[in-house]
KEKE-3310 file (N, C-alpha, C; in steps of 0.2 Angstrom, whole numbers, plus 5000, padded with zeros to 4 digits):
npx = (5004:5009:5019:5013:5004:5016:5021:5010:5011:5024:5021:5011:5019:5026:5018:5012:5024:5026:5013:5015:5017:5024:5030:5027:5040:5031:5030:5043:5049:5061:5071:5081:5092:5093:5100:5112:5116:5122:5130:5140:5144:5146:5158:5166:5167:5175:5191:5192:5198:5196:5187:5170:5166:5153:5137:5125:5119:5118:5120:5121:5130:5121:5126:5115:5117:5125:5124:5133:5140:5146:5151:5151:5142:5140:5131:5124:5115:5102:5090:5078:5066:5058:5047:5051:5049:5035:5040:5039:5026:5018:5023:5019:5007:5004:5006:4996:4983:4969:4971:4966:4952:4939:4938:4933:4937:4940:4935:4948:4958:4956:4961:4973:4989:5003:5013:5003:4990:4979:4965:4949:4935:4927:4927:4930:4940:4954:4964:4974:4978:4979:4993:5000:5000:5004:5017:5022:5018:5020:5008:5002:4989:4984:4993:4985:4974:4976:4981:4969:4961:4968:4975:4963:4965:4976:4985:4984:4989:5002:5008:5006:5016:5028:5029:5032:5043:5051:5049:5061:5072:5074:5082:5085:5076:5059:5042:5028:5020:5010:5014:5029:5027:5038:5042:5046:5047:5049:5060:5073:5088:5102:5107:5097:5087:5093:5092:5078:5071:5080:5072:5057:5061:5061:5047:5036:5024:5028:5040:5037:5029:5037:5046:5038:5036:5027:5009:4992:4978:4962:4949:4933:4928:4935:4950:4967:4982:4998:5015:5030:5041:5054:5067:5079:5074:5074:5082:5096:5109:5103:5095:5081:5072:5069:5063:5059:5062:5055:5056:5056:5062:5070:5075:5081:5078:5084:5082:5089:5089:5099:5105:5117:5122:5128:5130:5121:5114:5108:5108:5107:5103:5102:5095:5099:5105:5100:5087:5097:5108:5106:5103:5116:5123:5118:5119:5135:5139:5133:5140:5153:5152:5151:5162:5173:5169:5171:5162:5168:5174:5173:5170:5177:5190:5193:5188:5198:5211:5207:5207:5220:5228:5222:5229:5244:5244:5242:5244:5240:5229:5229:5222:5218:5212:5207:5198:5201:5213:5208:5202:5190:5187:5174:5168:5156:5141:5139:5147:5141:5130:5134:5143:5149:5156:5157:5172:5185:5191:5205:5212:5212:5221:5231:5225:5223:5223:5221:5221:5214:5215:5216:5227:5229:5217:5203:5194:5178:5173:5160:5150:5149:5153:5162:5175:5187:5193:5192:5199:5199:5210:5218:5232:5234:5217:5207:5193:5182:5178:5174:5169:5175:5171:5169:5170:5169:5163:5172:5174:5177:5189:5187:5190:5190:5193:5206:5212:5212:5221:5232:5235:5237:5248:5258:5265:5272:5279:5287:5295:5304:5309:5324:5335)
npy = (4994:5006:5008:5007:5021:5030:5027:5037:5049:5052:5053:5062:5073:5074:5077:5088:5095:5095:5103:5115:5133:5144:5157:5177:5189:5198:5187:5182:5182:5186:5195:5210:5220:5235:5247:5243:5234:5244:5251:5241:5238:5250:5251:5244:5246:5256:5256:5260:5254:5243:5228:5224:5209:5198:5189:5188:5179:5185:5200:5221:5237:5251:5265:5280:5291:5287:5276:5267:5251:5249:5242:5221:5206:5190:5198:5197:5186:5176:5176:5169:5184:5186:5197:5210:5211:5219:5233:5231:5228:5239:5250:5248:5247:5263:5268:5266:5267:5276:5282:5286:5277:5267:5251:5233:5219:5205:5186:5177:5186:5191:5178:5176:5169:5169:5186:5197:5214:5212:5210:5207:5197:5206:5219:5237:5247:5261:5262:5268:5267:5252:5250:5255:5248:5239:5240:5245:5237:5224:5217:5202:5200:5212:5214:5206:5210:5221:5219:5209:5221:5229:5225:5212:5198:5190:5184:5192:5203:5200:5200:5214:5218:5209:5216:5229:5227:5222:5236:5242:5235:5227:5212:5199:5194:5190:5190:5180:5184:5194:5198:5188:5176:5161:5154:5142:5151:5166:5177:5187:5197:5205:5215:5221:5222:5233:5243:5244:5249:5261:5266:5264:5275:5287:5292:5302:5298:5286:5286:5293:5285:5274:5277:5280:5279:5276:5273:5278:5266:5266:5256:5249:5261:5261:5265:5260:5255:5256:5250:5249:5239:5239:5239:5248:5261:5276:5273:5273:5284:5295:5284:5282:5274:5255:5242:5226:5210:5190:5175:5158:5150:5163:5168:5178:5198:5215:5229:5247:5262:5276:5290:5303:5319:5324:5311:5297:5279:5263:5249:5232:5216:5201:5183:5182:5173:5174:5187:5197:5195:5200:5213:5217:5216:5225:5236:5238:5237:5252:5258:5256:5260:5274:5277:5275:5280:5294:5307:5313:5324:5319:5321:5333:5331:5321:5327:5337:5330:5323:5335:5339:5329:5325:5340:5337:5325:5330:5323:5310:5303:5292:5288:5277:5280:5289:5306:5316:5320:5323:5319:5321:5317:5311:5310:5296:5298:5295:5301:5316:5313:5308:5317:5317:5305:5292:5287:5277:5284:5283:5282:5294:5304:5297:5295:5290:5293:5281:5282:5270:5265:5263:5269:5270:5269:5265:5274:5275:5283:5286:5299:5297:5283:5270:5272:5269:5268:5275:5273:5275:5275:5269:5265:5252:5249:5248:5261:5268:5265:5273:5275:5280:5290:5294:5312:5317:5315:5305:5304:5291:5294:5298:5294:5306:5312:5309:5311:5327:5329:5324:5334:5347:5342:5339:5350:5355:5344:5344:5355:5354:5342:5333:5336)
npz = (4999:5006:4996:4981:4985:4987:4973:4967:4972:4967:4953:4953:4957:4946:4936:4940:4936:4923:4921:4921:4918:4907:4915:4915:4922:4933:4942:4945:4959:4963:4975:4974:4983:4976:4978:4984:4975:4966:4972:4974:4960:4956:4961:4955:4943:4943:4938:4922:4914:4912:4906:4907:4917:4916:4917:4910:4894:4880:4877:4874:4872:4866:4856:4857:4849:4837:4833:4834:4841:4859:4867:4866:4868:4861:4854:4842:4840:4840:4851:4864:4871:4880:4892:4886:4874:4873:4871:4856:4852:4860:4853:4842:4846:4849:4838:4829:4833:4842:4859:4868:4867:4874:4880:4878:4888:4882:4885:4882:4884:4897:4902:4899:4906:4917:4921:4925:4923:4929:4924:4921:4912:4902:4908:4908:4900:4896:4879:4883:4898:4896:4891:4899:4911:4899:4900:4913:4923:4917:4909:4902:4900:4897:4886:4875:4876:4868:4856:4854:4849:4842:4832:4828:4831:4840:4833:4820:4825:4829:4814:4810:4819:4814:4803:4807:4811:4799:4793:4799:4799:4803:4803:4811:4819:4826:4827:4837:4847:4858:4869:4875:4878:4879:4865:4850:4838:4841:4842:4846:4841:4853:4849:4840:4848:4854:4843:4841:4853:4852:4842:4847:4858:4853:4852:4859:4867:4870:4878:4888:4895:4901:4906:4917:4934:4945:4943:4941:4934:4926:4930:4925:4933:4942:4954:4951:4957:4949:4949:4941:4934:4932:4940:4940:4938:4941:4954:4948:4940:4927:4923:4911:4908:4903:4899:4908:4909:4909:4908:4910:4898:4893:4902:4915:4908:4902:4896:4896:4895:4898:4903:4902:4903:4887:4882:4878:4879:4876:4886:4884:4892:4892:4894:4908:4924:4935:4943:4951:4945:4932:4936:4942:4930:4919:4928:4929:4914:4912:4920:4916:4902:4904:4912:4902:4890:4880:4870:4853:4842:4825:4814:4810:4813:4806:4791:4790:4790:4778:4769:4771:4764:4752:4745:4747:4739:4726:4710:4714:4708:4691:4678:4667:4650:4653:4651:4661:4673:4686:4699:4710:4729:4739:4756:4765:4769:4782:4791:4792:4796:4808:4816:4828:4838:4850:4858:4866:4878:4883:4873:4863:4862:4852:4840:4823:4805:4789:4773:4760:4744:4727:4714:4704:4690:4679:4667:4661:4674:4688:4696:4712:4712:4721:4729:4737:4755:4772:4788:4803:4817:4832:4842:4835:4836:4830:4825:4819:4802:4786:4769:4751:4740:4723:4718:4707:4689:4678:4659:4647:4637:4619:4600:4595:4607:4607:4595:4595:4604:4599:4589:4598:4604:4594:4587:4598:4598:4585:4586:4594:4589:4582:4567)
capx = (4999:5016:5022:5005:5002:5021:5020:5006:5014:5028:5017:5007:5022:5027:5012:5011:5029:5024:5010:5019:5017:5032:5027:5032:5039:5026:5030:5049:5049:5066:5070:5086:5094:5097:5106:5118:5122:5124:5136:5146:5145:5150:5166:5170:5170:5180:5196:5188:5201:5193:5181:5168:5164:5144:5133:5120:5123:5118:5121:5127:5127:5122:5127:5110:5118:5128:5120:5138:5140:5152:5150:5143:5142:5134:5124:5120:5115:5096:5088:5071:5066:5052:5043:5053:5042:5031:5041:5038:5018:5018:5025:5015:4998:5004:5006:4991:4976:4968:4974:4957:4946:4939:4938:4930:4942:4937:4938:4953:4963:4957:4964:4980:4991:5010:5011:4998:4987:4972:4959:4943:4932:4920:4931:4931:4947:4955:4970:4980:4978:4981:4999:5002:4998:5006:5025:5022:5017:5021:5004:5000:4981:4984:4995:4982:4967:4978:4981:4965:4957:4971:4974:4958:4968:4983:4989:4985:4992:5009:5009:5008:5025:5034:5030:5036:5051:5053:5051:5065:5075:5077:5080:5084:5069:5053:5037:5022:5013:5011:5018:5032:5030:5039:5038:5052:5047:5049:5064:5075:5095:5102:5108:5090:5083:5093:5089:5072:5071:5080:5068:5053:5062:5058:5039:5035:5023:5032:5047:5033:5025:5042:5049:5035:5037:5020:5002:4984:4974:4955:4947:4926:4928:4939:4956:4970:4990:5004:5023:5036:5044:5061:5072:5085:5073:5073:5089:5104:5109:5101:5090:5074:5068:5063:5059:5059:5057:5058:5051:5060:5067:5071:5079:5079:5080:5082:5083:5088:5090:5102:5109:5122:5127:5126:5129:5115:5113:5105:5108:5102:5105:5096:5097:5106:5104:5094:5087:5100:5113:5103:5104:5121:5126:5115:5125:5141:5139:5132:5146:5158:5151:5149:5169:5176:5171:5168:5161:5176:5172:5176:5170:5182:5196:5193:5189:5206:5216:5206:5210:5227:5230:5223:5233:5248:5244:5237:5243:5237:5226:5230:5215:5219:5209:5202:5196:5206:5216:5205:5197:5188:5185:5170:5166:5148:5134:5138:5152:5138:5124:5136:5149:5153:5154:5158:5179:5188:5196:5213:5214:5208:5227:5233:5221:5227:5219:5225:5219:5214:5212:5219:5228:5226:5212:5200:5189:5174:5173:5154:5149:5147:5157:5166:5186:5191:5190:5200:5200:5202:5209:5222:5235:5231:5212:5200:5188:5176:5178:5171:5168:5174:5168:5170:5164:5167:5162:5178:5173:5181:5192:5182:5194:5190:5199:5213:5214:5213:5225:5238:5236:5239:5256:5261:5267:5277:5284:5291:5300:5308:5313:5331:5335)
capy = (4999:5011:5010:5014:5030:5034:5028:5040:5054:5054:5055:5067:5078:5075:5081:5096:5099:5096:5107:5122:5139:5148:5166:5183:5196:5198:5178:5184:5185:5187:5201:5212:5226:5239:5253:5238:5231:5250:5252:5238:5237:5256:5252:5237:5248:5260:5252:5261:5249:5233:5224:5220:5200:5200:5185:5188:5175:5189:5208:5226:5243:5256:5274:5281:5296:5287:5268:5263:5247:5252:5234:5218:5198:5187:5203:5195:5178:5173:5172:5174:5193:5188:5202:5214:5210:5221:5235:5233:5229:5246:5255:5248:5252:5271:5272:5262:5267:5281:5279:5286:5273:5260:5244:5229:5213:5198:5181:5177:5192:5190:5172:5174:5171:5175:5193:5203:5218:5210:5209:5201:5196:5211:5223:5241:5250:5264:5258:5271:5263:5246:5254:5259:5240:5232:5243:5245:5228:5219:5214:5199:5201:5218:5212:5200:5214:5226:5213:5210:5227:5234:5218:5208:5195:5188:5181:5196:5208:5198:5201:5219:5217:5208:5220:5232:5225:5223:5242:5243:5231:5220:5205:5190:5196:5188:5189:5176:5184:5203:5196:5188:5168:5157:5149:5142:5157:5171:5177:5191:5200:5210:5222:5221:5224:5240:5247:5244:5252:5267:5270:5268:5279:5293:5293:5304:5294:5280:5287:5294:5278:5268:5283:5281:5275:5274:5277:5274:5265:5267:5247:5249:5266:5261:5265:5253:5257:5251:5251:5249:5232:5242:5239:5250:5266:5280:5273:5273:5290:5294:5279:5284:5268:5256:5237:5220:5203:5185:5169:5150:5149:5167:5170:5188:5201:5220:5234:5250:5269:5278:5297:5307:5323:5322:5302:5292:5275:5258:5244:5226:5212:5193:5177:5181:5168:5180:5195:5199:5194:5204:5222:5217:5217:5231:5242:5235:5240:5256:5261:5253:5264:5281:5281:5272:5283:5299:5309:5314:5325:5314:5324:5338:5328:5317:5334:5341:5324:5323:5342:5341:5322:5330:5344:5334:5320:5331:5318:5304:5297:5289:5287:5275:5282:5295:5313:5318:5314:5327:5316:5321:5310:5313:5303:5294:5301:5293:5307:5322:5311:5307:5321:5317:5297:5291:5285:5278:5290:5285:5280:5301:5305:5293:5292:5292:5289:5278:5279:5264:5267:5263:5278:5268:5267:5266:5276:5279:5285:5292:5301:5291:5277:5268:5272:5265:5268:5280:5270:5278:5269:5271:5260:5244:5247:5250:5266:5268:5265:5277:5274:5284:5290:5297:5317:5320:5311:5306:5301:5289:5295:5295:5297:5314:5317:5307:5315:5334:5329:5323:5340:5350:5340:5340:5358:5354:5339:5346:5361:5348:5337:5334:5335)
capz = (5001:5004:4988:4978:4987:4983:4965:4966:4974:4962:4946:4955:4956:4938:4934:4940:4934:4916:4917:4924:4913:4907:4916:4914:4927:4939:4945:4947:4966:4969:4980:4973:4984:4970:4981:4987:4970:4962:4975:4972:4953:4952:4961:4952:4937:4944:4935:4918:4909:4913:4902:4915:4919:4916:4918:4905:4887:4877:4879:4870:4873:4859:4858:4853:4842:4831:4832:4838:4847:4862:4871:4865:4869:4859:4852:4836:4840:4841:4859:4866:4874:4887:4890:4883:4867:4872:4867:4847:4857:4865:4848:4836:4847:4849:4831:4824:4836:4848:4865:4873:4866:4880:4876:4882:4888:4880:4891:4881:4885:4904:4904:4900:4911:4918:4925:4924:4926:4932:4920:4920:4908:4902:4910:4903:4902:4888:4876:4887:4902:4893:4888:4906:4912:4897:4902:4921:4928:4913:4909:4896:4899:4893:4878:4873:4874:4866:4851:4848:4849:4836:4826:4827:4834:4842:4827:4815:4826:4827:4808:4812:4824:4809:4798:4808:4811:4793:4791:4804:4795:4809:4800:4814:4824:4823:4832:4838:4852:4861:4875:4875:4881:4875:4857:4847:4833:4845:4844:4843:4845:4858:4846:4835:4853:4856:4839:4842:4859:4850:4838:4850:4862:4850:4852:4865:4872:4872:4881:4893:4899:4900:4910:4925:4940:4947:4937:4942:4928:4929:4926:4927:4934:4949:4952:4953:4956:4945:4949:4936:4937:4931:4946:4940:4935:4950:4955:4945:4940:4921:4918:4911:4904:4897:4900:4909:4904:4910:4906:4909:4892:4893:4910:4916:4905:4906:4894:4901:4893:4902:4897:4907:4901:4883:4881:4876:4876:4877:4888:4883:4895:4891:4897:4916:4927:4940:4941:4955:4939:4928:4937:4943:4923:4917:4931:4927:4908:4912:4921:4913:4897:4905:4913:4898:4884:4879:4863:4850:4835:4822:4808:4809:4814:4797:4786:4789:4788:4771:4764:4770:4760:4743:4747:4748:4732:4717:4706:4716:4703:4684:4677:4660:4645:4657:4647:4665:4680:4691:4702:4717:4731:4744:4761:4765:4773:4790:4794:4791:4799:4816:4815:4835:4841:4858:4857:4871:4883:4879:4865:4856:4860:4846:4834:4818:4800:4782:4765:4758:4740:4720:4712:4695:4689:4672:4665:4666:4682:4688:4703:4717:4713:4726:4727:4743:4762:4777:4792:4810:4823:4839:4845:4833:4838:4822:4827:4814:4793:4780:4761:4750:4735:4718:4718:4699:4682:4671:4655:4644:4629:4610:4596:4597:4611:4606:4588:4597:4610:4593:4586:4602:4604:4588:4587:4603:4596:4579:4588:4600:4585:4579:4561)
cpx = (5005:5017:5018:5006:5011:5022:5015:5007:5019:5024:5014:5011:5025:5023:5011:5019:5028:5019:5011:5020:5023:5029:5032:5032:5036:5029:5037:5050:5056:5067:5079:5086:5097:5101:5113:5121:5125:5129:5142:5148:5149:5157:5170:5171:5175:5188:5192:5190:5198:5186:5176:5166:5155:5142:5128:5124:5122:5117:5123:5124:5128:5121:5122:5111:5119:5128:5127:5140:5147:5154:5147:5148:5137:5128:5120:5118:5106:5095:5081:5071:5058:5048:5046:5051:5038:5033:5037:5030:5016:5017:5018:5007:4998:5003:5001:4983:4976:4970:4969:4954:4945:4934:4935:4934:4938:4938:4945:4959:4964:4960:4969:4984:4998:5007:5005:4994:4981:4965:4955:4938:4925:4922:4930:4937:4950:4962:4976:4981:4982:4990:5002:5004:5002:5014:5026:5022:5018:5013:5003:4992:4982:4985:4991:4975:4971:4978:4976:4960:4962:4971:4968:4958:4975:4987:4990:4990:5000:5012:5011:5017:5027:5034:5034:5042:5055:5056:5057:5071:5081:5076:5081:5080:5061:5048:5030:5018:5016:5014:5022:5034:5033:5038:5046:5052:5046:5055:5067:5084:5096:5104:5102:5088:5083:5090:5081:5067:5071:5074:5061:5053:5061:5053:5038:5029:5025:5037:5044:5030:5029:5046:5044:5034:5032:5014:4996:4981:4967:4954:4938:4926:4933:4947:4962:4979:4994:5011:5026:5041:5051:5065:5077:5081:5072:5080:5095:5102:5108:5096:5085:5071:5071:5060:5061:5059:5060:5050:5057:5064:5072:5076:5077:5083:5080:5085:5081:5092:5092:5106:5110:5125:5124:5126:5122:5114:5108:5107:5104:5106:5099:5101:5102:5101:5098:5093:5091:5107:5112:5103:5113:5126:5124:5119:5131:5142:5136:5137:5153:5158:5153:5156:5172:5176:5168:5168:5167:5170:5178:5176:5176:5189:5201:5194:5197:5209:5215:5208:5217:5231:5228:5227:5240:5250:5240:5237:5243:5235:5229:5224:5215:5210:5202:5202:5203:5208:5213:5201:5196:5185:5180:5170:5161:5146:5135:5142:5145:5131:5128:5144:5153:5151:5160:5166:5182:5193:5205:5216:5212:5217:5230:5228:5222:5221:5223:5218:5218:5211:5217:5220:5228:5221:5208:5194:5185:5172:5166:5154:5148:5149:5162:5172:5190:5188:5193:5196:5203:5203:5214:5227:5233:5224:5209:5193:5181:5180:5172:5175:5170:5173:5170:5165:5163:5163:5168:5176:5179:5183:5189:5190:5196:5194:5206:5217:5214:5220:5234:5239:5239:5246:5258:5266:5274:5282:5288:5296:5307:5312:5319:5333:5343)
cpy = (5007:5014:5012:5022:5031:5035:5035:5047:5059:5058:5058:5073:5079:5079:5087:5100:5102:5101:5114:5129:5140:5156:5171:5187:5195:5190:5177:5186:5188:5194:5204:5220:5229:5243:5248:5236:5237:5252:5248:5236:5242:5256:5247:5241:5255:5260:5255:5257:5242:5232:5222:5215:5200:5191:5183:5181:5180:5198:5213:5233:5247:5262:5276:5286:5293:5279:5264:5257:5248:5244:5229:5209:5194:5192:5202:5189:5179:5172:5174:5179:5189:5194:5210:5215:5215:5228:5236:5233:5234:5253:5254:5248:5257:5272:5270:5264:5274:5278:5280:5283:5267:5257:5237:5224:5208:5193:5179:5181:5190:5184:5172:5174:5172:5181:5195:5206:5217:5209:5205:5204:5203:5218:5231:5245:5255:5260:5260:5267:5257:5247:5254:5251:5235:5234:5243:5237:5224:5212:5209:5199:5206:5217:5212:5205:5219:5221:5212:5216:5231:5228:5213:5203:5193:5188:5187:5202:5206:5198:5205:5221:5215:5211:5227:5231:5225:5228:5244:5240:5226:5214:5198:5193:5196:5188:5184:5177:5193:5204:5193:5182:5165:5151:5150:5147:5164:5174:5185:5192:5204:5217:5223:5225:5232:5246:5250:5248:5259:5272:5268:5273:5286:5294:5295:5301:5288:5281:5288:5289:5274:5273:5284:5278:5272:5278:5273:5274:5265:5258:5251:5255:5267:5261:5261:5255:5253:5255:5247:5244:5234:5243:5244:5260:5270:5279:5273:5280:5292:5289:5283:5279:5262:5248:5230:5213:5197:5180:5164:5150:5155:5168:5177:5192:5207:5225:5242:5255:5272:5284:5300:5312:5323:5316:5299:5286:5269:5253:5239:5220:5206:5188:5178:5176:5168:5185:5200:5202:5201:5214:5222:5221:5224:5237:5243:5238:5246:5262:5260:5259:5270:5282:5280:5279:5290:5305:5313:5318:5323:5317:5330:5334:5324:5324:5334:5335:5323:5328:5342:5335:5325:5335:5341:5328:5323:5328:5311:5299:5298:5288:5285:5277:5287:5300:5318:5316:5319:5324:5320:5316:5314:5309:5301:5299:5301:5298:5314:5319:5309:5311:5320:5308:5295:5287:5283:5283:5290:5283:5288:5302:5303:5295:5295:5290:5286:5279:5274:5264:5265:5269:5276:5266:5268:5268:5272:5278:5290:5294:5298:5284:5275:5266:5269:5267:5272:5277:5274:5272:5274:5266:5254:5242:5251:5254:5264:5269:5270:5276:5279:5285:5295:5304:5320:5312:5311:5302:5296:5292:5294:5295:5304:5318:5317:5312:5323:5334:5328:5330:5346:5349:5340:5344:5357:5351:5339:5350:5357:5343:5338:5332:5334)
cpz = (5000:4997:4983:4980:4983:4978:4964:4968:4967:4954:4949:4953:4949:4936:4934:4938:4925:4915:4919:4919:4913:4908:4913:4920:4932:4944:4946:4954:4968:4971:4977:4978:4979:4972:4982:4979:4964:4966:4973:4965:4952:4955:4959:4944:4938:4938:4927:4909:4906:4909:4908:4911:4920:4913:4912:4897:4882:4879:4874:4874:4867:4859:4854:4847:4836:4830:4834:4843:4850:4866:4866:4868:4866:4854:4847:4837:4844:4846:4859:4873:4879:4885:4887:4875:4867:4871:4860:4851:4858:4856:4844:4839:4847:4841:4827:4826:4842:4856:4869:4871:4873:4876:4880:4885:4887:4886:4891:4885:4893:4908:4902:4907:4910:4922:4923:4927:4931:4930:4920:4913:4907:4905:4906:4906:4896:4886:4879:4892:4902:4892:4895:4909:4908:4900:4908:4924:4923:4912:4905:4896:4894:4887:4875:4871:4869:4857:4848:4848:4842:4829:4825:4831:4838:4836:4821:4818:4827:4820:4809:4816:4818:4805:4798:4809:4804:4790:4794:4802:4801:4808:4802:4820:4823:4827:4835:4843:4855:4867:4878:4878:4877:4868:4852:4840:4835:4849:4842:4844:4848:4855:4843:4841:4853:4851:4837:4846:4854:4848:4843:4855:4858:4849:4858:4870:4875:4878:4889:4899:4902:4906:4917:4929:4942:4942:4939:4938:4933:4926:4930:4931:4941:4947:4953:4951:4953:4948:4942:4938:4935:4936:4947:4939:4941:4953:4954:4941:4932:4918:4918:4907:4903:4898:4901:4907:4908:4909:4906:4905:4891:4897:4910:4911:4907:4900:4897:4896:4900:4898:4905:4903:4894:4878:4882:4873:4879:4879:4888:4887:4893:4891:4904:4920:4934:4940:4948:4950:4933:4929:4939:4936:4920:4920:4929:4920:4908:4913:4918:4908:4897:4906:4909:4893:4883:4871:4860:4843:4830:4815:4805:4810:4807:4791:4786:4787:4779:4765:4765:4766:4754:4743:4743:4742:4728:4713:4708:4709:4694:4682:4667:4657:4647:4652:4653:4670:4688:4695:4709:4722:4739:4751:4762:4771:4779:4791:4795:4795:4808:4815:4825:4835:4846:4856:4865:4875:4881:4876:4860:4858:4855:4840:4828:4811:4794:4779:4762:4749:4732:4718:4707:4693:4682:4672:4658:4671:4683:4695:4706:4718:4719:4726:4731:4751:4765:4782:4797:4816:4829:4840:4843:4834:4832:4827:4825:4807:4791:4773:4759:4743:4728:4718:4711:4693:4679:4668:4651:4637:4623:4607:4596:4597:4608:4598:4593:4601:4606:4592:4592:4604:4600:4586:4592:4599:4591:4581:4592:4595:4583:4572:4559)
residu = (MET:LYS:LYS:ILE:LEU:TYR:LYS:THR:PHE:ILE:ILE:PHE:LEU:PHE:MET:ILE:GLN:LEU:SER:THR:PRO:SER:PHE:CYS:ASP:GLU:THR:ASP:GLU:GLU:ILE:VAL:ASP:VAL:SER:SER:GLU:ILE:GLU:ALA:SER:THR:GLN:ALA:ALA:ALA:ASN:LYS:ASN:GLN:ILE:PRO:ASN:VAL:ASN:SER:ARG:SER:CYS:VAL:VAL:LEU:ASP:ARG:ASN:SER:LYS:MET:ILE:LEU:TYR:GLY:LYS:ASN:GLU:LYS:ASN:GLN:VAL:LYS:MET:ALA:SER:THR:THR:LYS:ILE:MET:THR:ALA:ILE:VAL:VAL:ILE:GLU:ASN:HIS:SER:LEU:ASP:GLN:THR:VAL:GLU:VAL:SER:LYS:LYS:ALA:ALA:GLY:THR:GLY:GLY:SER:ARG:LEU:GLY:LEU:LYS:THR:GLY:ASP:LYS:ILE:THR:ILE:ARG:ASP:LEU:LEU:TYR:GLY:LEU:MET:LEU:CYS:SER:GLY:ASN:ASP:ALA:ALA:VAL:CYS:LEU:ALA:GLU:ASN:ILE:GLY:GLY:SER:VAL:ALA:GLU:PHE:SER:ASP:LEU:MET:ASN:ASN:LYS:ALA:GLN:GLN:LEU:GLY:LEU:SER:ASN:THR:HIS:PHE:GLU:SER:PRO:HIS:GLY:LEU:ASP:SER:ASP:GLY:HIS:TYR:THR:THR:ALA:HIS:GLU:LEU:ALA:LEU:LEU:SER:ASP:TYR:ALA:LEU:LYS:ASN:PRO:THR:PHE:LEU:ASN:ILE:VAL:GLY:THR:LYS:HIS:TYR:THR:VAL:THR:ILE:ASN:GLY:TYR:PRO:LYS:ASN:LEU:SER:ASN:THR:ASN:GLU:LEU:LEU:GLY:ASN:LEU:ASP:GLY:VAL:TYR:GLY:ILE:LYS:THR:GLY:PHE:THR:ASN:GLY:ALA:ASN:ARG:CYS:LEU:VAL:THR:ALA:CYS:LYS:ARG:GLY:ASN:MET:ASP:ILE:ILE:CYS:VAL:VAL:LEU:GLY:ALA:ASP:THR:LYS:LYS:PHE:ARG:THR:GLN:ASP:SER:ILE:LYS:LEU:ILE:GLU:TYR:THR:PHE:LYS:THR:PHE:GLU:TYR:PHE:ASN:ILE:LYS:ASP:PHE:VAL:ASN:ASN:TYR:LEU:THR:ASP:TRP:GLN:ASN:ASN:HIS:PRO:ASP:PHE:PHE:SER:ILE:GLU:LYS:GLY:PHE:SER:ASN:ASN:LEU:GLU:ILE:LYS:ILE:ASP:ASN:TYR:LEU:GLU:GLU:ASN:PRO:ILE:ILE:PRO:VAL:LYS:LYS:ASP:LEU:ILE:PRO:SER:ILE:GLU:CYS:ASN:ILE:TYR:MET:ASP:SER:TYR:LEU:GLN:ALA:PRO:ILE:SER:GLU:GLY:ASP:LEU:LEU:GLY:SER:LEU:LYS:VAL:PHE:SER:GLN:GLU:THR:ASP:ILE:VAL:GLU:PHE:SER:LEU:PHE:SER:ASN:THR:THR:ILE:ARG:LYS:ASN:THR:MET:LEU:ASP:TYR:MET:LEU:ASN:PHE:PHE:LYS:LEU:TYR:PRO:ALA:GLN:LEU:GLU:ASN:SER:VAL:PHE)
# end
C-alpha cells in the first residue's frame, strides 16, 4: 500500500511539473537590493580599462547618437526575449490606434497567464491605461487585449509586429505574440532589440510611459495603482526606461536607457540566470560605458585629414583612357549624420587615419562610384571606417579626344625634334 501511495505521489509531482506554465515578470519574485548592487557594481567599474565580466548570455551597449556598439557579447545571436517583446507591442499600438478609446476585455485576454494587470472578462478600460499596464507591470492580459482590439487577433497583431520589424530592418527578429511567452518562432538579438528600443524611445508617448515609476489606471471606473517592474528606474543615475522581461526559456532580461550629459545609451542584457545578475550586469555595463567613453568630433578630424591628404597628393590618380586625372573624392554620409562619436578616452590622444585606395583607375568613372575607404584607428584598435566615393565624373576618351590631343601635342613635338 505504501509503495502504491509513493508511486502515486511521484506521478502527481511529475504531472504538476509538466503543467507548470512559462511565466513572465511579476512571478519572478526574487528580491534585489538595488542600492547595494549599484554601489558594488559602480566600485567594480572604477577601473575604466577593465571590460566587465557579465553573467548574461547575450548583451549589448548601443550609443543612441551614432548607433555604434560600445560593448557586445553574443549580440547578434538569436535568443528569446520574454516581455521585452512588449516594446514592439506598445509602439505598434501607439502608432496605429487612438489611446483614449475605451475597450472591453475578452475572455481570452482575461484568461492569459503569467504576469498580469488583473483584468477580468467584460472589464472596461482605455487603450492608454492598457499600455501602462503592459509596460509598467508587464501585463500579459493587457497585451492580448491590445492585440485583439488593434489587430483583430493575436495572430493578426503579430503580423503587424513583424511588418514593423521588417520596416526597421530587423532581419533577425520575429514575433509570434504580443507578450513574449516562450515559443520557438519568437526571437530577436540583443543588437536588434537595442535598435528597436532606440526607435521606440523617439516616440514621446512611449518615452513618457516607460519613464513612469508609478501610475494609476482606471478599470470599470475604479482606480488601480501600478508600479514599474524596472528596478533601475529612479535608482541609477540617468536611467529613463525601458523594460524588464522573464520567462523560463529566456531567463532574466532587461533593456535600459540611460543618459548622462550628452551621452545617451541603451543597454540590453538577455539570458541572465537571476534577477540579481541582470541588475548587476546592467549596472556594470552602464558604469563601464560612461567611465570609458567620451564623445569625439570625428567630422572635423577626418575632414582636416582628408583636406591635407588631397593637398599633398595632387597627382595621386592616374586614370587610364580618362579624359582627365582630376578626380575629387568625398566621404560617405555617415560622417555628416554622425559628426560626434563615442571613443575610449585613452585612445583619443593617439588617433590616426589611413586611406586605402587604388591610384590607377580606368575610365569611365561616375560620380558616386566607390573608390576605397578611410580608416580611423588608435593603438592598433580600429575605431570607425568610412567609404570614399568619387565626387566627379571622368568620361572615357573618344577618338576625337585622341585626335585633338595629338594635334595639341604635334607642334611641340616638331619644335623639339632634331633633324
